[in-house]
C-alpha angles and dihedrals in degrees: 000000000000097000096051090052090052090052091047090053092051093049089050085079095050112102091220093062109037087140098056093126090061100031094100090062093059116116109247095186123089113248092235100051122042106350120208107324108212088196081090087072105071136147119270106246090213101047101024091221126127119252125225115263105257097204105046114153094193094065099036117132120245091238092056094049090055092053091044091056091045090066087088087076106096092208094059098035098087091049093048090050091053090045093052092046090051097047095042089052091050090047090051092051096043090055090044091235096305093115117046121210116210093253094061094048093047094045092056091052092050095048092051092046091053101043111001083231118161090179095056093050090048091051094049089047092056088052089050099245101115144008121280122267095252089052091049091052088050094054088046091056089045089055089051093049091046090054094049093049091049092046094051092048098041102025088224111038111228112219109260095241095054124078135203094240099065126084108265134197123187133206129196131192145150116279111203125174131171127228111211090184092073118105094252092039089224102083113133136187123212118196136164123244132195123198126192123210114196133175116261113253105216094174097049120095114254111276129220142180120270118268119262091241090054093056095038090229119177121214090198092071101095102157116086114171100141123088125225116258089253090056096057114101114243120218116249121195110220117219120258094219125072120265092246090061096050110109120226115259113265094241087056109104128181099224126192121259111275118244110251129164117191119224124251096248093089092054091045092053092048089050090052094045098047113017118093116216108223112259089226093060093048090051093049096049093037092232132164107228120166122227121259089250089069096054115098121243126269098276091044091054094054090043088059094043104039117113097181116114109197123190124254123251134205123218125231129182127217125208114282119256104225096219132089112261090224090082118087089223091059093050090045090052092047089052090052090051091049090050089050089056092045090057089060098047125089093228117086099230132032111211116209130190131210140158127267092263090063097032095064087057089048090053091054092052089046090056091054103034110026090159089070090068100058092102101026128060119205114220126187110232112247094208094065087037091058093050088053091051090047089059093052088049091050091046089053091053096048113111095018094102092251093110090055089049092054090053097039092050090047093240091133136357124252096263094042090054088061088054091049096051092035093053093225093127108051101200097040093046092048090048095049095045090049094049091055090047093053090045090057095047090051091052088051093052093051088056094044094059089055093067100029130067120228092221093080093058097033097126091043093049091051090057092043089059088049091052091047089053092053091047092051091048089051090232107156093186095054093044090054091050093045089050092049089049095050090047095047096056099026089232093168097034093107096045092050091052092048090046091054093047089050092054091052092047091051089048092055092051105038131044092205092054089049088051092049091048090051091055093046090057090053096050089041089060091048092052091048089055092054092043091053088057095044094051101030094243103159096178091054087046090057096045093048094048089055091048092052092053092076089043090057090048092054097039093052092251089146098161092048092046089059097042097040092047090052090045091050090052089050090051095050091053095043093093093059097035101042107014094169092052091047090054091050089050091053087058088061096256096131090081132062124240116177103167136044123266137070134284092016106109116118139196116271093247090056093048089052090054088051096051121029096009094053091059089049092064091058134069093274128102118049101335108156095006106080095109090061108085093191093053096044091051092047092046087052093052100047106023090102090050092047092047091052090052092050094046091052093049091052092046090052098051093046103099096175098071110119110219095205139100086232092070107143120242114246089241090065095068118110096242090053094049093048094047099047092043094048090051091049093051091051093054090044091053092046094056094039094054089054094049132289105244090203091071087078091100093052093038112038092184091063114123104250099181120124109260146155109276097214102040096027089225112158123235104244103171104092094196094053091043092051093052091049096047095042091043098131095036093052095038092051093048091050096048090046087057091047092051093046093053095041104037116007099048093042097052101035 
C-alpha cells in the first residue's frame, strides 16, 4: 500500500482533486437507479468488527458534493470516472480489502452476470479491482435474504429506490430463456416478469437500502428453497359457462368516440419532408431550398419540432414469478400482486401494460372478477399493437409488386422483405413501410404541380423553403419558429386543402391511386400510434386505437380486433371511472421516458423489452444452472436486484450520454438520413419508371386499372379487386357490426 499512498499525496496538490482525502466516500451510483446499497457495509470475517459505511451522504464533505454534481458536465465525466476508479482502487488496496468501495462490489456482480466465471473474479481481485469470489457469494446471499425479508413484510417487495408517493406504471410479460446445458439441449424456462416505471423524484433525498444490522440479516444462510409470498401461484376458479355467454359487468359502458382534432404540425412536417418545391419557382424567387435528400427522416423531424417536455422515469424490477404467463392462474396471481402494490401507493389506480397474448387472459378475468380492477387499470401495449398493425399494412401491400421493388432496388434482401411485410421486426418493418409511404407522396406531389400553379401558394412556399433549410441544418429552435409562423398566418392552408382535393379526385379516376390512398391511411394510423407514445399525447392515443380496430378487422388481425376494441372501450370510459388517472394520462404519464431528449418516450411494453427482456436474450440468467434447485430459487429471488446493479454500472461507465434536452434523436445522424432518404428515392424511381398513377388527371388516356407494379399484370377478379379498393369501407362496416353485437347491445 506504500505506492498508492505516495500517489495520493501527489494528487493532493492537483487542483482537480482537492478533495482526495474524502473522494472514496463519494456515491458512485445514480440517484435514480440503485440508490446507496448498504450491503457494501459488511462485517470483516477476520476481525468480526463492522466497517464504516463507505457511501454515507450524511457525512459527505461539501467539496465532494460539488464534484459529484458536476458529473453532469459531459466534458468532465470521463475524467471523473477515471478519477473515481483510481481512488477507489487505492482505497481498497490501502485497507487491504477490508473496506469495499462501490466499484469493486458492482464489478464482481457484472462479471458474474456476464460469464458466471469464478476465475475471472479471482484474478481481478488479486489485481485489486474487485472483491473476492467468496465475498461476492456472501453479498449474493445477503441480497437474497434482504429480498425475502422485504417480501415477507410487504408481500410484494418494492425496489428500494422507488417510493409510494410518485406516479407509477407497471408492465408484465413472459420471460423465456433456454438452457443449452440440459441433456436434450432444448430445455426452456418460462417465467413472468413485472417491471415498474416511476417518475423521478428530483426533490426527494437520495434513498438507500436499510443497513444489514437494521434487518438482522445473516450471510451464512445460503439455502433458499422457499419462494416469496408474491411468487406462490394463487388458485383461480375457471367459470363453468362458456365465454360467449358471460355477460358484461354492470359498470362496463360502451361510450361514444371522443372528439379530437390533431394539430397542423404533423401535416406541415410531412409537406416539408416529401413535397418538392418546383425548380422554376425557386429560380424566379431566388430562394435557397435544400433537396429532399437533406431532410431528416420522420422521427428526426418530430424530434426537432417537438415541444413536449415529458418527465423522466426510473425503472424498478419485481421478483420473478416462476410460472409461464400463458396460464390463467399466473396472470391472476400477477394481478393480485399488482393490486397489492396499488394499495401501498398514494395514487388511486395503478395502470399496467401487457401484450395481446396476456391481455386476452386479462379480459377473461375481468369478465369474471371486475371488482379486482377497481385499483388497477389494464392497458394494451402499443409496441406489440404497432407490430400487429404493420403486419396488416404489409398484408395489404403483398401482391402489388412493391415487395419486388424493395428487393430489386436493393433496399432489403428477400428474407428481410418477409420480416418487413410480416411485421416480425418492428424497426425494419416501420422503416420499409414508411419508405413506401413517402415515395407515394412524392409521386403525388410531382403530378400535383403539373395541374396547379405555384403563384397561388407563393407566400407559403417561401416559408416552406425556409422550414426545409432549418430542418436540413438540424436547428430545433429555428424549426419551431418556422412552424409557429406557418401556423399563425395559415400560409400553407390553401395548399393543404388543394392537395387533399387532388388526392380525392385521383382516387375517383384511378384504381391504383385509390389503392395507394388506402395504404397511406393505414400507415398514417400506425405513425399516429407511435407519435402518441413519443409525445405522450393521450387523446391521440385513444383516437388511433379506435382507428386501428377496423384495420385489424380488415387485415385478419382477429385477436387484436378483440383486444383492441375492448381496450378502446375502457379508454373511452376512463374519464368517468378513473378521473385522476385520466388527468395523469393527459399529462403524458402513460408512456416511459428514461433519457433526456425529445420525441423519445416509448410504451411500457417496449421499455420492458429494452430492459429486463434484453438481458434474457443473452447468456445471462440461469444458463447451465437449471438442475440446481437452490441456485434457481436464489436467482428467481434476486435477479431483479442484480439487474439493477448491472444497469447502474453500465450507465456509470458510459461517458457519452448527453445530459440535455437538446440531445439529438438517433434519426438525425448523417448515416440515418442518408440511408433512409436513399431507400425512399429508390422506391420512388421504381414506381415512377413503371408509370406514375397520379398523372391520370393530366393524362386522361392513362391506364387506371389496378395492377401489379412490377409485372404490370392487371387485376381481373372483380370480387378480390372490390375488397382491396373498398378496404376501409368494408372493414369499418364489419367492425361496427362486431362492436354493436359485442358491446352496445350488451350494455344498453
